[in-house]
Backbone bond lengths (Angstrom), bond angles and torsions (degrees), N, CA, C in turn:
res aa  C-N    CA-C-N  psi(-1)  N-CA   C-N-CA  omega(-1)  CA-C   N-CA-C  phi
1 Q - - - 1.445 - - 1.533 110.65 -
2 E 1.322 116.98 -28.28 1.461 120.29 179.94 1.524 111.45 -60.76
3 E 1.315 117.23 -41.99 1.473 119.90 179.01 1.524 110.91 -62.67
4 E 1.307 116.04 -39.65 1.462 121.00 177.37 1.532 110.00 -61.59
5 F 1.319 116.91 -45.31 1.461 121.25 -179.77 1.526 111.07 -64.75
6 K 1.325 116.90 -38.52 1.467 120.43 177.48 1.521 110.41 -61.15
7 K 1.327 116.66 -40.26 1.470 120.75 178.10 1.525 110.84 -63.71
8 Y 1.316 116.83 -43.74 1.468 120.55 178.19 1.521 110.35 -57.87
9 L 1.325 115.57 -48.38 1.457 120.66 -177.05 1.523 110.96 -66.40
10 A 1.320 117.34 -43.77 1.463 121.68 -179.10 1.523 112.29 -65.15
11 S 1.316 117.37 -27.46 1.466 120.04 -178.79 1.523 112.08 -67.31
12 G 1.325 117.03 -24.46 1.459 121.07 -177.87 1.517 113.41 77.26
13 K 1.306 117.15 -3.90 1.464 121.08 -175.88 1.528 113.17 -72.28
14 L 1.322 116.72 -16.47 1.464 120.13 179.62 1.526 113.11 -102.78
15 D 1.322 118.10 1.54 1.466 120.91 -175.12 1.523 112.84 -55.12
16 A 1.316 117.12 -48.09 1.468 120.40 -178.50 1.523 110.51 -65.50
17 F 1.317 116.81 -40.50 1.468 121.33 178.61 1.528 110.39 -63.93
18 I 1.323 116.54 -46.11 1.462 121.28 -179.49 1.528 110.55 -60.55
19 S 1.322 116.46 -37.00 1.466 119.36 -178.38 1.531 112.27 -65.29
20 R 1.308 117.70 -17.49 1.477 121.80 -178.78 1.529 111.94 -115.33
21 I 1.318 117.01 18.88 1.459 120.25 -172.70 1.527 112.95 -62.38
22 E 1.329 117.95 -31.78 1.469 118.67 179.34 1.521 110.90 -59.56
23 E 1.320 116.35 -41.85 1.465 120.29 179.05 1.522 111.08 -65.41
24 V 1.324 115.88 -37.50 1.466 120.04 179.52 1.527 109.65 -67.09
25 L 1.316 116.61 -47.80 1.464 120.15 -178.39 1.522 112.04 -64.30
26 M 1.312 116.77 -34.35 1.460 120.75 -179.77 1.524 112.32 -87.65
27 K 1.335 116.44 -4.71 1.465 122.99 179.71 1.525 111.77 55.94
28 T 1.345 115.38 43.54 1.459 120.06 -179.86 1.520 112.91 -103.36
29 A 1.320 117.95 -2.18 1.464 120.43 -179.99 1.521 109.75 -130.44
30 R 1.311 115.01 144.63 1.462 119.21 175.82 1.523 108.97 -75.30
31 A 1.305 116.18 155.84 1.460 121.32 -178.80 1.520 111.56 -54.86
32 S 1.317 116.93 -40.59 1.464 120.01 -177.63 1.523 112.50 -65.34
33 D 1.338 117.72 -15.45 1.462 122.12 178.29 1.525 112.80 -91.03
34 I 1.305 117.61 -7.58 1.461 122.13 -175.70 1.526 109.92 -105.94
35 P 1.328 117.29 111.39 1.462 118.84 178.35 1.528 110.52 -65.40
36 G 1.302 116.45 141.00 1.453 121.52 177.97 1.512 114.91 80.89
37 F 1.332 117.14 8.31 1.467 117.70 -179.21 1.522 111.03 -62.69
38 D 1.326 116.80 -31.67 1.462 119.94 -179.73 1.523 111.38 -66.33
39 V 1.323 116.51 -35.90 1.467 120.86 178.29 1.529 109.63 -69.08
40 A 1.324 116.74 -42.48 1.466 120.39 178.56 1.527 110.67 -60.28
41 I 1.318 116.53 -39.30 1.462 120.46 177.05 1.529 110.20 -66.71
42 A 1.325 116.26 -43.71 1.469 120.46 -179.79 1.528 111.82 -61.54
43 F 1.328 117.07 -36.19 1.462 121.28 179.09 1.531 112.17 -80.92
44 G 1.329 117.13 -3.78 1.457 120.89 178.91 1.516 114.30 80.78
45 L 1.337 116.84 16.34 1.461 120.69 -178.16 1.522 112.78 -88.95
46 A 1.312 116.36 -19.13 1.462 121.10 -178.11 1.521 108.91 -144.25
47 T 1.306 114.20 163.66 1.453 121.08 176.42 1.522 107.79 -136.68
48 L 1.298 116.11 160.78 1.461 120.72 -176.85 1.526 109.14 -127.43
49 P 1.347 116.94 77.35 1.459 118.78 -178.09 1.523 113.43 -70.40
50 K 1.318 117.12 -29.82 1.468 121.51 176.52 1.518 106.30 -136.56
51 Y 1.312 117.94 -122.62 1.461 120.88 178.36 1.519 112.75 -101.06
52 V 1.319 116.25 -8.93 1.456 121.24 -178.31 1.519 108.90 -106.98
53 L 1.328 116.16 130.45 1.457 120.57 177.51 1.516 110.48 -66.93
54 E 1.301 115.97 144.35 1.452 121.26 172.67 1.518 107.82 -125.74
55 I 1.309 115.57 139.45 1.454 121.36 178.78 1.528 108.47 -80.11
56 T 1.318 116.48 133.79 1.462 122.12 177.86 1.532 109.09 -82.09
57 P 1.328 118.06 169.02 1.466 119.35 173.94 1.536 111.45 -56.30
58 K 1.319 117.31 -39.40 1.466 120.57 176.62 1.528 109.99 -62.79
59 G 1.315 116.96 -39.21 1.460 121.17 177.85 1.521 111.58 -63.62
60 R 1.330 116.96 -41.60 1.465 120.25 176.58 1.524 110.51 -61.62
61 D 1.324 116.35 -42.69 1.467 120.19 177.39 1.525 110.65 -60.76
62 F 1.337 116.30 -42.32 1.461 120.63 -179.79 1.526 110.91 -62.04
63 F 1.324 117.68 -48.20 1.457 119.94 -177.12 1.522 112.18 -70.75
64 E 1.316 117.24 -31.25 1.464 120.06 172.66 1.522 109.39 -63.34
65 W 1.331 116.64 -47.09 1.459 121.59 178.00 1.523 110.48 -59.65
66 L 1.334 117.64 -44.98 1.459 122.23 -179.07 1.529 111.00 -61.52
67 L 1.313 117.31 -45.19 1.467 120.43 178.40 1.521 111.58 -62.27
68 L 1.320 117.00 -39.84 1.462 120.18 177.99 1.522 111.13 -66.41
69 Q 1.326 117.72 -37.31 1.465 121.40 177.10 1.523 110.61 -63.71
70 E 1.322 116.47 -44.55 1.464 120.88 179.90 1.523 110.53 -64.24
71 T 1.324 117.16 -40.32 1.464 121.42 178.66 1.517 110.45 -64.65
72 Q 1.326 116.66 -41.60 1.459 121.16 -179.58 1.524 110.62 -64.60
73 Q 1.328 118.05 -39.39 1.463 121.58 179.53 1.519 111.04 -64.60
74 V 1.315 116.97 -35.74 1.465 121.16 179.87 1.521 110.57 -68.85
75 T 1.333 117.42 -37.34 1.464 120.86 -176.91 1.518 112.99 -84.08
76 D 1.321 118.34 -15.28 1.479 120.85 179.89 1.512 111.86 -76.51
């Protein structure tokens, strides 16, 4: 799964979505307010059951991996 996540990140297609992840995780913004929500859904990282995006288990794994990568870069 790590290779898959690296591809997602390298594509740059999730950059706008990642920049607003706090709002997504806290469910304080509607999907239409979050740029790149369609890409996150296409990659299976989020779902849209109503008007608020929800992170899927795969999405949680991705953001956990991303946070660990960022932490590792800071300590290197």
